[in-house]
C-alpha positions in Angstrom: 23.1 19.4 -4.6 20.5 18.6 -7.2 18.4 21.6 -8.2 14.7 21.5 -8.6 14.8 20.2 -12.1 11.6 18.2 -12.2 10.7 14.5 -12.2 11.8 13.7 -15.8 15.2 15.3 -15.5 15.8 13.7 -12.1 14.9 10.3 -13.6 17.4 11.0 -16.5 20.1 11.7 -13.9 19.3 8.4 -12.2 19.4 6.6 -15.6 22.9 8.0 -16.3 24.1 6.9 -12.9 22.7 3.4 -13.2 24.2 2.9 -16.7 27.6 3.8 -15.2 27.3 1.2 -12.5 25.7 -1.4 -14.8 27.5 -1.3 -18.2 25.9 -4.7 -19.0 23.0 -6.9 -17.8 23.5 -7.6 -14.2 22.2 -7.2 -10.7 24.4 -5.3 -8.3 24.1 -5.6 -4.5 25.8 -2.4 -3.5 28.0 -1.5 -0.5 25.0 0.3 0.9 23.0 -2.4 2.8 19.7 -3.0 1.2 20.4 -1.0 -2.0 20.4 -3.1 -5.2 20.7 -2.0 -8.9 19.4 -4.0 -11.8 19.7 -4.0 -15.6 18.1 -6.3 -18.2 19.0 -6.1 -21.8 16.1 -8.2 -23.0 12.6 -9.2 -22.0 12.4 -12.1 -19.6 10.0 -15.0 -19.1 8.3 -15.3 -15.7 10.8 -15.5 -12.9 9.8 -16.4 -9.3 11.1 -14.5 -6.3 10.2 -13.7 -2.7 9.7 -10.1 -1.8 10.7 -8.7 1.5 9.4 -5.2 2.6 10.9 -3.1 -0.2 10.6 -0.1 -2.4 11.5 -0.6 -6.1 11.8 2.2 -8.6 11.8 1.7 -12.4 14.1 4.2 -14.1 13.5 2.7 -17.6 11.3 -0.1 -18.9 8.3 -2.0 -17.6 7.7 -4.8 -15.2 4.7 -7.1 -14.8 4.3 -8.8 -11.5 2.0 -11.1 -9.5 2.6 -10.7 -5.8 0.5 -13.3 -4.0 -2.5 -12.9 -6.1 -2.2 -9.1 -6.5 -1.3 -7.7 -9.9 1.5 -5.2 -9.8 2.4 -3.7 -13.2 4.4 -0.5 -13.3 6.9 1.3 -15.5 9.3 4.3 -15.8 9.3 6.8 -12.9 6.9 4.7 -10.8 7.7 3.0 -7.6 6.3 -0.1 -6.0 6.1 -0.6 -2.2 5.7 -4.1 -0.7 4.8 -3.9 2.9 5.2 -7.5 4.0 7.1 -10.7 2.9 5.2 -12.1 -0.1 5.9 -14.7 -2.8 5.9 -13.3 -6.3 6.4 -13.8 -10.1 7.6 -11.1 -12.4 8.7 -10.6 -16.0 10.5 -7.7 -17.6 9.1 -6.1 -20.8 10.3 -3.1 -22.9 13.9 -4.0 -22.6 16.7 -4.1 -25.2 20.4 -3.4 -25.4 19.7 0.0 -26.8 17.1 0.8 -24.1 17.7 -1.6 -21.2 15.4 -2.1 -18.3 16.9 -0.2 -15.3 15.7 -0.2 -11.7 16.9 0.1 -8.1 15.4 -1.2 -4.9 15.8 -0.5 -1.2 14.9 -2.9 1.6 12.6 -1.2 4.0 13.2 -1.3 7.8 10.1 -1.7 10.1 12.1 -0.2 13.0 12.5 3.1 11.0 8.9 3.1 10.1 7.8 2.6 13.7 10.2 5.3 14.9 8.9 7.8 12.3 5.3 6.9 13.2 6.1 7.5 16.9 7.8 10.8 16.2 5.2 12.0 13.8 1.7 11.0 15.1 0.0 12.8 12.3 1.1 10.1 9.8 -0.3 7.2 11.9 -3.6 5.8 10.8 -6.1 4.4 13.3 -8.1 2.4 10.7 -8.1 -1.3 11.2 -9.2 -2.1 7.6 -7.9 -4.8 5.3 -4.7 -3.7 3.7 -3.2 -4.3 0.3 0.4 -5.5 0.7 1.4 -3.8 -2.6 1.1 -0.1 -3.5 2.3 1.5 -6.8 2.6 5.3 -7.4 4.4 7.8 -9.5 7.7 8.8 -7.8 7.8 12.3 -6.3 10.6 14.7 -7.0 11.7 14.4 -3.3 11.9 10.6 -3.5 13.9 10.7 -6.8 16.3 13.2 -5.3 16.9 11.1 -2.3 17.6 8.1 -4.5 20.1 10.2 -6.5 21.9 11.2 -3.4 21.9 7.6 -2.2 23.4 6.3 -5.5 26.0 9.2 -5.4 27.4 7.8 -2.2 28.7 4.7 -4.1 31.3 7.1 -5.5 32.6 7.9 -2.0 32.4 4.7 0.1 34.0 6.4 3.1 30.9 8.5 3.5 28.4 5.6 3.4 28.4 4.9 7.1 27.6 8.5 7.9 25.2 9.6 5.2 23.5 6.4 4.0 21.4 5.9 7.2 20.2 9.5 7.0 19.2 9.2 3.4 17.5 5.8 4.0 15.5 7.4 6.8 14.5 10.2 4.5 13.3 7.7 1.9 11.2 6.0 4.5 9.7 9.4 5.5 8.8 10.3 1.9 7.1 6.9 1.4 5.2 7.1 4.7 4.0 10.6 4.1 2.9 9.9 0.5 0.2 7.8 -1.2 2.0 4.6 -0.4 2.2 5.3 3.3 -1.0 3.4 4.2 0.5 0.2 3.0 3.6 0.6 5.3 1.8 2.1 8.3 -0.8 -0.7 8.5 1.9 -3.4 8.4 4.3 -1.7 10.7 2.2 0.0 13.4 1.6 -2.3 16.4 -1.9 -3.1 17.6 -3.6 -3.6 14.2 -4.7 -6.9 12.7 -2.6 -6.3 9.6 0.5 -5.8 11.7 -0.3 -9.1 13.5 -0.6 -10.8 10.2 2.8 -9.3 9.2 4.3 -10.9 12.3 2.9 -14.2 11.4 4.2 -13.9 7.8 7.7 -13.1 9.2 7.5 -16.2 11.4 6.5 -18.4 8.5 9.3 -16.9 6.4 11.8 -18.0 9.0 10.2 -21.4 9.9 8.7 -22.7 6.7 10.4 -26.0 6.9 8.6 -27.1 10.0 5.1 -28.5 10.3 2.5 -25.8 10.4 0.2 -25.7 13.4 -2.5 -23.1 12.7 -3.7 -22.8 16.2 -0.2 -22.2 17.6 0.6 -19.6 15.0 -2.7 -17.8 15.6 -2.0 -17.8 19.3 1.4 -16.3 18.8 -0.2 -13.2 17.2 -3.2 -13.2 19.7 -5.9 -14.0 17.2 -8.6 -16.7 17.1 -7.7 -19.3 14.4 -10.8 -18.5 12.3 -10.1 -14.7 12.5 -6.4 -15.3 11.8 -7.1 -17.4 8.7 -9.6 -14.9 7.3 -7.3 -11.9 7.7 -4.2 -13.8 6.5 -6.1 -14.5 3.2 -7.3 -10.9 3.0 -3.7 -9.7 3.2 -1.9 -12.3 1.1 -4.6 -13.8 -1.1 -3.4 -17.1 0.1 -4.2 -19.4 3.1 -1.3 -19.9 5.6 -0.8 -23.4 4.3 -0.7 -22.2 0.6 1.8 -19.5 1.7 4.0 -22.1 3.3 3.8 -24.3 0.2 5.0 -21.4 -2.0 7.9 -20.8 0.3 8.9 -24.4 0.2 8.5 -24.8 -3.5 10.3 -21.6 -4.5 13.2 -22.5 -2.2 13.3 -26.1 -3.6 13.4 -24.7 -7.2 16.3 -22.4 -6.2 18.2 -25.3 -4.6 17.9 -27.4 -7.7 18.6 -24.7 -10.2 21.4 -22.7 -8.5 22.9 -25.3 -6.1 22.5 -28.4 -8.2 20.6 -30.4 -5.6 18.5 -33.4 -6.8 14.8 -33.3 -6.2 14.9 -35.7 -3.2 17.5 -33.7 -1.4 15.7 -30.4 -2.1 12.4 -31.8 -0.9 13.9 -32.9 2.4 15.8 -29.6 2.9 12.6 -27.5 2.5 10.6 -29.7 4.9 8.8 -32.4 2.8 8.6 -35.8 4.4 7.1 -37.4 1.3 8.8 -37.3 -2.1 5.6 -38.1 -3.9 3.8 -35.2 -2.2 6.6 -32.9 -3.2 6.5 -34.0 -6.8 2.7 -33.5 -6.9 2.8 -30.1 -5.4 5.8 -29.0 -7.5 4.0 -30.1 -10.7 0.8 -28.3 -9.6 2.8 -25.0 -9.0 5.2 -25.1 -11.9 3.4 -27.2 -14.5 6.0 -30.0 -14.7 7.7 -32.5 -12.4 10.9 -31.3 -10.7 13.4 -33.1 -13.0 11.7 -32.0 -16.2 11.0 -28.4 -15.0 14.6 -27.8 -13.9 16.0 -29.4 -17.1 13.8 -27.1 -19.2 14.9 -24.0 -17.3 18.6 -24.9 -17.5 18.3 -25.4 -21.2 
């Protein structure tokens, strides 16, 4: 068991463990569901991604992010919590082969958050105020220790089914009871407008290729269309239509870059009926038409 050795020493322990599992630049999806380890040996240009509810801890280096329209810049020994599915852009700074960027992330489970909120009413908020989907804070000793024990399990895979669920639940508890708890509680506690928006975002994430009918989506989460649109934008900084466009365009870029699809095929796969509309919106989002943008990124 790790002794009470302070935040800096616990972070040093994590650094040693991550370097062992990541001897070179890579991203490792581990045997523990939802746990990923990352190493970058050089600074990166802006990369697009789509965040699920997650906690990410930087062990070494610095990361600049734009999640929706929310700035999220954080560095060593700080964690970022994202409470709802959000499109984002990030780039790594302060990274070299001698001092690589090191981080780990854990997917968050709304069922665990709801269970803990039910079992511990004192951590449930009754406020129905607009919520920021992103929260950054310095990691506590308890949270760092839980991450250490979780990474330690990778050395004994046979113990993962028994101990990983307990440690993951503990991580959820530390986040809920700390300064980042408001972000998670508001998006995971039923009956709040922000939790209703979270439901709508999840639906959009799973159905982004279809035509968006605002009234139907608002009705699904029991909100008037005007109220729904206003609160959706408060949470995500985007309108529902803009959010859907980001989903489609990010996936189209991935299909072209990683799966070799041509622009026309990618456009149809993500739900566009008009190739010219796809080209216009792609250029507006990424600064160049699909063919040119993908060619530049491949080179």
